[in-house]
RODO-2510 file (C-alpha; in nm, 4 decimals, decimal comma):
residues 393
     n   res          X          Y          Z
     1     m     7,4972     6,4598     6,7856
     2     e     7,8047     6,5607     6,5944
     3     l     8,0465     6,4314     6,8520
     4     d     8,3954     6,2960     6,7938
     5     i     8,4671     6,2011     7,1544
     6     e     8,7800     6,0002     7,0810
     7     g     8,9202     6,2696     6,8532
     8     k     8,8509     6,5426     7,1090
     9     i     9,0305     6,3549     7,3892
    10     r     9,3214     6,2585     7,1599
    11     s     9,3708     6,6179     7,0431
    12     r     9,3817     6,7444     7,4009
    13     i     9,6414     6,4838     7,5067
    14     e     9,8489     6,5571     7,1981
    15     a     9,8369     6,9261     7,2835
    16     v     9,9672     6,8516     7,6346
    17     l    10,2495     6,6341     7,4974
    18     l    10,3447     6,8879     7,2325
    19     n    10,3476     7,1717     7,4844
    20     d    10,5566     6,9618     7,7242
    21     a    10,8098     6,8768     7,4535
    22     r    10,8392     7,2428     7,3572
    23     n    10,8945     7,3487     7,7191
    24     h    11,1497     7,0744     7,7744
    25     a    11,3457     7,1850     7,4663
    26     e    11,3444     7,5496     7,5827
    27     v    11,4677     7,4547     7,9296
    28     k    11,7387     7,2321     7,7835
    29     l    11,8562     7,5097     7,5522
    30     a    11,8651     7,7663     7,8336
    31     a    12,0651     7,5320     8,0548
    32     a    12,3237     7,4490     7,7864
    33     g    12,6777     7,5167     7,9030
    34     e    12,5743     7,5348     8,2665
    35     d    12,6171     7,2768     8,5350
    36     p    12,3084     7,0572     8,5497
    37     l    12,0839     7,1095     8,8504
    38     e    11,9956     6,8256     9,0797
    39     q    11,6264     6,7330     9,0399
    40     d    11,3871     6,4461     9,0788
    41     p    11,4349     6,2337     8,7643
    42     f    11,0650     6,1394     8,7652
    43     a    10,9214     6,4858     8,8399
    44     e    10,8612     6,5729     8,4751
    45     e    10,6962     6,2397     8,4049
    46     r    10,4652     6,2748     8,7056
    47     n    10,3749     6,6300     8,6095
    48     l    10,3041     6,5226     8,2525
    49     y    10,0969     6,2292     8,3750
    50     q     9,8848     6,4555     8,5997
    51     r     9,8199     6,6987     8,3181
    52     i     9,7149     6,4192     8,0830
    53     i     9,4794     6,2761     8,3449
    54     g     9,3394     6,6233     8,4165
    55     s     9,2766     6,6857     8,0481
    56     y     9,1117     6,3465     8,0114
    57     r     8,8834     6,4051     8,3095
    58     s     8,7847     6,7469     8,1739
    59     a     8,6945     6,5973     7,8371
    60     v     8,4906     6,3166     7,9951
    61     s     8,3078     6,5641     8,2205
    62     e     8,2219     6,7781     7,9197
    63     v     8,0905     6,4774     7,7294
    64     n     7,8869     6,3593     8,0303
    65     s     7,7283     6,7050     8,0650
    66     l     7,6405     6,7010     7,6962
    67     l     7,4889     6,3536     7,7228
    68     e     7,2901     6,4574     8,0312
    69     e     7,1539     6,7602     7,8437
    70     n     7,0546     6,5444     7,5473
    71     i     6,8891     6,2849     7,7682
    72     g     6,6941     6,5619     7,9406
    73     c     6,5756     6,7011     7,6074
    74     l     6,4769     6,3572     7,4791
    75     s     6,2963     6,2757     7,8053
    76     g     6,1001     6,5995     7,7759
    77     f     6,0154     6,5224     7,4151
    78     y     5,9037     6,1706     7,5103
    79     r     5,6759     6,3133     7,7801
    80     i     5,5139     6,5460     7,5263
    81     v     5,4458     6,2567     7,2883
    82     e     5,3073     6,0378     7,5684
    83     t     5,0850     6,3209     7,6920
    84     i     4,9214     6,4026     7,3576
    85     k     4,9137     6,0648     7,1826
    86     e     4,5566     5,9809     7,2911
    87     k     4,4132     6,3334     7,2582
    88     e     4,1798     6,4316     6,9761
    89     d     4,1019     6,7946     7,0614
    90     f     4,3550     7,0194     6,8881
    91     a     4,3050     7,2970     7,1464
    92     e     4,3856     7,0540     7,4261
    93     i     4,6875     6,9184     7,2376
    94     c     4,8297     7,2682     7,1908
    95     s     4,7765     7,3597     7,5563
    96     l     4,9391     7,0358     7,6708
    97     i     5,2400     7,0963     7,4463
    98     v     5,2872     7,4432     7,5950
    99     d     5,2501     7,2967     7,9448
   100     c     5,5076     7,0206     7,8836
   101     v     5,7565     7,2617     7,7248
   102     l     5,7408     7,4799     8,0350
   103     q     5,7924     7,1804     8,2628
   104     d     6,0578     6,9795     8,0830
   105     l     6,2478     7,1845     7,8248
   106     g     6,3694     7,4742     8,0367
   107     a     6,1399     7,7407     7,8936
   108     e     5,9920     8,0037     8,1254
   109     y     5,7618     8,1352     7,8542
   110     c     5,6153     7,9420     7,5630
   111     s     5,3656     8,0401     7,2953
   112     l     5,2119     7,8639     6,9992
   113     v     5,0689     8,1012     6,7387
   114     f     4,8951     8,0516     6,4075
   115     c     4,8927     8,2963     6,1189
   116     t     4,5816     8,4353     5,9520
   117     q     4,5881     8,1931     5,6583
   118     a     4,5946     7,8952     5,8968
   119     r     4,3070     8,0296     6,1046
   120     e     4,0906     8,0637     5,7947
   121     q     4,1009     7,6853     5,7583
   122     g     3,9699     7,6097     6,1068
   123     p     3,8701     7,7540     6,4455
   124     l     4,2261     7,7804     6,5781
   125     r     4,3382     7,9772     6,8810
   126     f     4,6587     8,1201     7,0198
   127     y     4,8233     7,9535     7,3183
   128     e     5,0818     8,0782     7,5649
   129     g     5,2109     7,9891     7,9070
   130     i     5,4433     8,1365     8,1655
   131     r     5,6360     7,9818     8,4540
   132     e     5,7296     8,2509     8,7027
   133     q     5,7135     8,0790     9,0432
   134     r     5,3630     7,9751     8,9385
   135     k     5,2663     7,8249     8,6032
   136     f     4,9750     7,9699     8,4064
   137     i     4,8439     7,8628     8,0646
   138     c     4,6004     8,0595     7,8504
   139     s     4,4406     8,0534     7,5063
   140     h     4,3122     8,3521     7,3105
   141     e     4,0698     8,3918     7,0271
   142     h     4,2792     8,6890     6,9151
   143     a     4,6559     8,7077     6,9597
   144     t     4,8103     8,9579     7,1973
   145     l     5,1197     8,7722     7,3129
   146     l     5,2335     8,8806     7,6588
   147     g     4,9738     9,1559     7,6349
   148     s     5,2052     9,3447     7,4001
   149     p     5,0891     9,4585     7,0533
   150     e     5,4524     9,5453     6,9714
   151     f     5,5590     9,1862     7,0404
   152     d     5,2692     9,0643     6,8254
   153     r     5,3868     9,2698     6,5297
   154     v     5,7435     9,1406     6,5488
   155     i     5,6296     8,7784     6,5786
   156     a     5,3764     8,8201     6,2952
   157     g     5,6589     8,9395     6,0706
   158     l     5,8754     8,6423     6,1655
   159     v     5,5908     8,3951     6,1092
   160     v     5,5466     8,5131     5,7508
   161     g     5,9122     8,5637     5,6637
   162     a     6,1201     8,3134     5,8629
   163     t     6,1947     7,9773     5,7047
   164     e     6,4610     7,8569     5,9470
   165     i     6,4878     7,8367     6,3234
   166     i     6,5978     8,1613     6,4918
   167     n     6,7940     8,1366     6,8178
   168     i     6,8250     8,4800     6,9822
   169     g     7,0773     8,4832     7,2645
   170     d     6,9649     8,8165     7,4103
   171     v     6,6481     9,0009     7,3062
   172     y     6,7881     9,3256     7,4468
   173     r     7,0605     9,3206     7,1824
   174     e     6,8086     9,2808     6,9000
   175     a     6,6955     9,6093     6,7430
   176     r     6,3666     9,4543     6,6318
   177     f     6,2590     9,4233     6,9985
   178     n     6,3527     9,7771     7,1080
   179     s     5,9876     9,8801     7,1459
   180     v     5,8831     9,5709     7,3443
   181     d     5,8574     9,5828     7,7233
   182     f     5,9426     9,2231     7,8123
   183     p     5,8750     9,0596     8,1514
   184     s     6,1683     8,9072     8,3384
   185     v     6,1115     8,5594     8,1927
   186     v     6,2092     8,6760     7,8429
   187     r     6,5809     8,7207     7,7755
   188     s     6,6817     8,4447     7,5354
   189     m     6,4386     8,3266     7,2699
   190     v     6,3973     8,0463     7,0175
   191     f     6,1599     8,0969     6,7261
   192     l     6,0598     7,7840     6,5309
   193     p     5,8507     7,8380     6,2164
   194     i     5,5737     7,5879     6,1487
   195     r     5,5358     7,5443     5,7737
   196     i     5,3498     7,3058     5,5435
   197     r     5,4514     7,2789     5,1778
   198     q     5,6659     7,5915     5,2235
   199     t     5,3582     7,7842     5,3415
   200     p     5,3728     7,9454     5,6886
   201     v     5,1205     7,8042     5,9341
   202     g     5,2472     7,9494     6,2612
   203     a     5,5337     7,9323     6,5061
   204     l     5,6474     7,7828     6,8350
   205     i     5,8275     8,0326     7,0601
   206     l     6,0298     7,9590     7,3743
   207     c     6,1930     8,2080     7,6107
   208     n     6,4101     8,1943     7,9210
   209     s     6,5236     8,4589     8,1670
   210     m     6,8904     8,3677     8,1116
   211     p     7,0781     8,4940     7,8037
   212     r     7,1996     8,2334     7,5536
   213     f     7,0087     7,9589     7,7360
   214     f     6,8973     7,7479     7,4396
   215     t     7,1595     7,5220     7,2829
   216     q     7,1732     7,3272     6,9585
   217     n     7,0447     7,0234     7,1481
   218     h     6,7304     7,2178     7,2434
   219     t     6,6752     7,3330     6,8884
   220     r     6,7119     6,9858     6,7375
   221     v     6,4377     6,8481     6,9624
   222     l     6,2200     7,1553     6,9107
   223     q     6,2467     7,1282     6,5327
   224     i     6,1005     6,7772     6,5576
   225     l     5,8247     6,9108     6,7818
   226     a     5,7416     7,1905     6,5355
   227     s     5,7117     6,9325     6,2568
   228     i     5,4743     6,7223     6,4693
   229     i     5,2588     7,0291     6,5395
   230     a     5,2446     7,1023     6,1662
   231     h     5,1251     6,7473     6,0991
   232     l     4,8650     6,7647     6,3779
   233     w     4,7382     7,0960     6,2425
   234     l     4,7044     6,9471     5,8958
   235     v     4,5122     6,6434     6,0238
   236     c     4,2852     6,8442     6,2545
   237     a     4,2155     7,1082     5,9888
   238     q     4,1096     6,8373     5,7424
   239     h     3,8806     6,6670     5,9912
   240     g     3,7524     6,9821     6,1628
   241     t     3,8534     6,8554     6,5065
   242     d     3,8119     7,1199     6,7740
   243     a     3,6844     7,1495     7,1287
   244     d     3,3467     7,2814     7,0128
   245     s     3,2885     6,9764     6,7897
   246     l     3,3557     6,7188     7,0596
   247     p     3,0648     6,5782     7,2639
   248     l     3,0473     6,6613     7,6325
   249     p     2,9981     6,3901     7,8974
   250     p     2,6368     6,3290     7,9970
   251     a     2,4950     6,5723     8,2502
   252     g     2,5563     6,4652     8,6052
   253     s     2,8416     6,2304     8,5174
   254     s     3,1253     6,2247     8,7623
   255     r     3,4422     6,4132     8,6766
   256     p     3,7579     6,2008     8,6521
   257     m     4,0707     6,2466     8,8585
   258     e     3,9162     6,4596     9,1333
   259     d     4,1546     6,5774     9,4041
   260     k     4,0138     6,7463     9,7127
   261     e     4,3467     6,9223     9,7725
   262     a     4,3535     7,0840     9,4268
   263     v     4,1652     7,3815     9,2894
   264     a     4,1620     7,4964     8,9274
   265     v     4,1772     7,8732     8,8817
   266     v     4,0260     7,9862     8,5510
   267     l     4,0385     8,3479     8,4372
   268     l     3,8088     8,4670     8,1577
   269     n     3,8158     8,7965     7,9726
   270     f     3,6071     8,9152     7,6813
   271     e     3,7053     9,1267     7,3825
   272     c     3,5407     9,2608     7,0697
   273     e     3,6422     9,4619     6,7657
   274     n     3,4804     9,7889     6,6638
   275     a     3,5981     9,9930     6,3648
   276     g     3,9274     9,8060     6,3623
   277     r     3,9925     9,8598     6,7344
   278     r     3,9946     9,5822     6,9916
   279     m     3,8201     9,6711     7,3164
   280     l     3,7150     9,5067     7,6379
   281     a     3,3539     9,3997     7,6612
   282     d     3,1197     9,6265     7,8514
   283     r     3,1056     9,5545     8,2265
   284     d     2,7283     9,5005     8,2141
   285     i     2,7817     9,2354     7,9464
   286     i     3,0463     9,0662     8,1591
   287     r     2,8072     9,0549     8,4531
   288     n     2,5386     8,9091     8,2291
   289     i     2,7781     8,6417     8,1005
   290     r     2,8693     8,5636     8,4603
   291     s     2,5055     8,5003     8,5484
   292     f     2,4670     8,2695     8,2495
   293     l     2,7890     8,0717     8,3120
   294     a     2,7046     8,0320     8,6799
   295     r     2,4198     7,8000     8,5807
   296     t     2,6703     7,5464     8,4465
   297     l     2,8692     7,5196     8,7711
   298     d     2,8345     7,2564     9,0411
   299     g     2,7464     7,3386     9,3976
   300     n     3,1013     7,3805     9,5282
   301     e     3,2229     7,5845     9,2288
   302     a     3,2120     7,9631     9,1996
   303     i     3,2381     8,2369     8,9371
   304     l     3,3333     8,5865     9,0551
   305     l     3,3827     8,9272     8,9001
   306     y     3,7572     9,0010     8,9033
   307     e     3,8811     9,3609     8,8869
   308     e     3,5573     9,4688     8,7152
   309     k     3,6736     9,3423     8,3735
   310     e     3,7297     8,9673     8,4021
   311     l     3,5632     8,6604     8,5473
   312     l     3,7379     8,4322     8,7968
   313     v     3,6148     8,0728     8,8094
   314     l     3,7177     7,8509     9,1013
   315     l     3,6824     7,4762     9,0445
   316     p     3,7692     7,2807     9,3617
   317     g     3,8830     6,9236     9,3045
   318     t     3,9679     6,9790     8,9367
   319     t     4,3086     6,8429     8,8346
   320     a     4,5236     6,8907     8,5248
   321     e     4,3763     6,5681     8,3817
   322     s     4,0177     6,6950     8,4024
   323     i     4,0574     7,0703     8,3436
   324     f     3,9926     7,0534     7,9681
   325     q     3,6569     6,8874     8,0208
   326     r     3,5610     7,1824     8,2407
   327     l     3,6977     7,4362     7,9893
   328     q     3,4956     7,2749     7,7099
   329     k     3,1856     7,3128     7,9240
   330     l     3,2585     7,6841     7,9751
   331     r     3,3208     7,7362     7,6029
   332     r     2,9966     7,5605     7,5167
   333     a     2,8005     7,7684     7,7689
   334     f     2,9484     8,0900     7,6285
   335     g     2,8419     7,9829     7,2787
   336     e     2,4892     7,9232     7,4088
   337     w     2,4883     8,2731     7,5603
   338     q     2,5927     8,4216     7,2264
   339     a     2,3196     8,2321     7,0437
   340     g     2,0577     8,3421     7,2951
   341     v     2,1531     8,7105     7,2854
   342     g     2,2068     8,7382     6,9117
   343     g     2,3020     9,0690     6,7501
   344     n     2,6629     9,1730     6,7981
   345     a     2,7201     8,9097     7,0657
   346     k     2,8745     8,6890     6,7957
   347     s     3,1559     8,9439     6,7597
   348     i     3,2601     8,8990     7,1241
   349     w     3,5268     8,6377     7,1929
   350     m     3,6273     8,4765     7,5191
   351     n     3,9897     8,4256     7,6242
   352     i     4,0666     8,1566     7,8801
   353     g     4,3602     8,1174     8,1183
   354     y     4,4012     7,8520     8,3838
   355     s     4,6305     7,7153     8,6520
   356     i     4,6057     7,4221     8,8923
   357     c     4,6810     7,5019     9,2577
   358     e     4,7741     7,2062     9,4716
   359     g     4,7211     7,2042     9,8475
   360     g     4,9063     7,4812    10,0298
   361     e     4,9975     7,6862     9,7226
   362     d     4,9548     8,0625     9,7236
   363     l     4,6413     8,1597     9,5329
   364     a     4,7385     8,5284     9,5370
   365     r     5,0599     8,4529     9,3488
   366     t     4,8629     8,2554     9,0920
   367     l     4,6387     8,5553     9,0312
   368     e     4,9431     8,7813     8,9884
   369     v     5,0808     8,5577     8,7151
   370     a     4,7325     8,5263     8,5642
   371     s     4,6987     8,9027     8,5437
   372     l     5,0378     8,9255     8,3715
   373     m     4,9274     8,6801     8,1044
   374     m     4,5661     8,7877     8,0583
   375     c     4,6091     9,1649     8,0825
   376     r     4,5458     9,3266     7,7453
   377     k     4,6593     9,6734     7,6453
   378     l     4,3128     9,7798     7,5369
   379     d     4,1055    10,0907     7,5969
   380     e     3,9261     9,9948     7,9163
   381     n     3,7165    10,3137     7,9123
   382     e     3,5379    10,2086     7,5962
   383     g     3,3291     9,8974     7,6257
   384     c     3,1885     9,6773     7,3537
   385     l     2,8105     9,7160     7,3512
   386     l     2,5463     9,4819     7,2125
   387     s     2,3429     9,6042     6,9179
   388     q     2,0562     9,8266     7,0167
   389     g     1,7421     9,6330     7,0912
   390     a     1,9149     9,3073     7,1811
   391     s     1,8356     9,1880     7,5295
   392     p     2,0754     8,9686     7,7280
   393     a     1,9559     8,6200     7,8010
***
């Protein structure tokens, strides 16, 4: 922190004294030649004393607010480090970072994206989360941040070209975002490039609904976080660490940290690419995937068709500490479905979003936020079909 507390307080007191001396000289000059007025001989001293004390208190209050902000940022950063220090799955680490940023660093939207060159070196995903009354985290095999292709294009340009942190006080005053329809949680934005050996790897993006929300204290902590993510990416890319390479617990083993009052809400959607266009998977395929994934669920868990284009998985008793074990199981089952079907099934990817509802929380509100995050601006009238002759498992 570039603080000169003593100098700041001294300059304010000197300003008060200088202003008082100037006023006293003007009054004395105006009263020259006139009969002096009767006045309290200590009034000026008391007034000066009160102004000095007031200035001092203002300076101390400002410093205390700054220290409180810094302590909050450092506490949030410490929580991130403590949360990820024993994790080995890069997908889980990224999701936990997004989660912690939303909880502790004042962001109402957070995304972690990786550029094409980085993805070629490992099975990386795109991660984003939103905190709008309810918190919802999701990961995508293909980036469509906030469901907006326009936003994707702007961010992709920044990922490749930006070398320094970008702090945007108001996105509505930035011409580059004129074509983007932002939700209410995006007003101010911080863009932090993630680079290794001067090569762009990706970016960490934070947004808040208030303009000019992010300060220099936020950005200092976030720059450290971006550097840590770059290092983790480098290590995981070299060792090939990913959710799909990690062993699952033995079948029938008990799940840790079960809470009867909690329920994990997982939303799945499926996309494919045909002639350069991304489209939603065919509804018949989604129903077939649902039947296959249902075999992996326990007796009190359920998988439902949601709005004819997505799958809603309800996992009672699953907490934030155990959700990634369940997501790994769903990813593995989807991979088995792809292998069993063959053909063009390999070109279909599954996007996952999740939220943990504690006892008494509104499930409907969770689904509203989930739809905001998972909704893709794709052609829903054209489905992605399996190659002719392939039969679903």
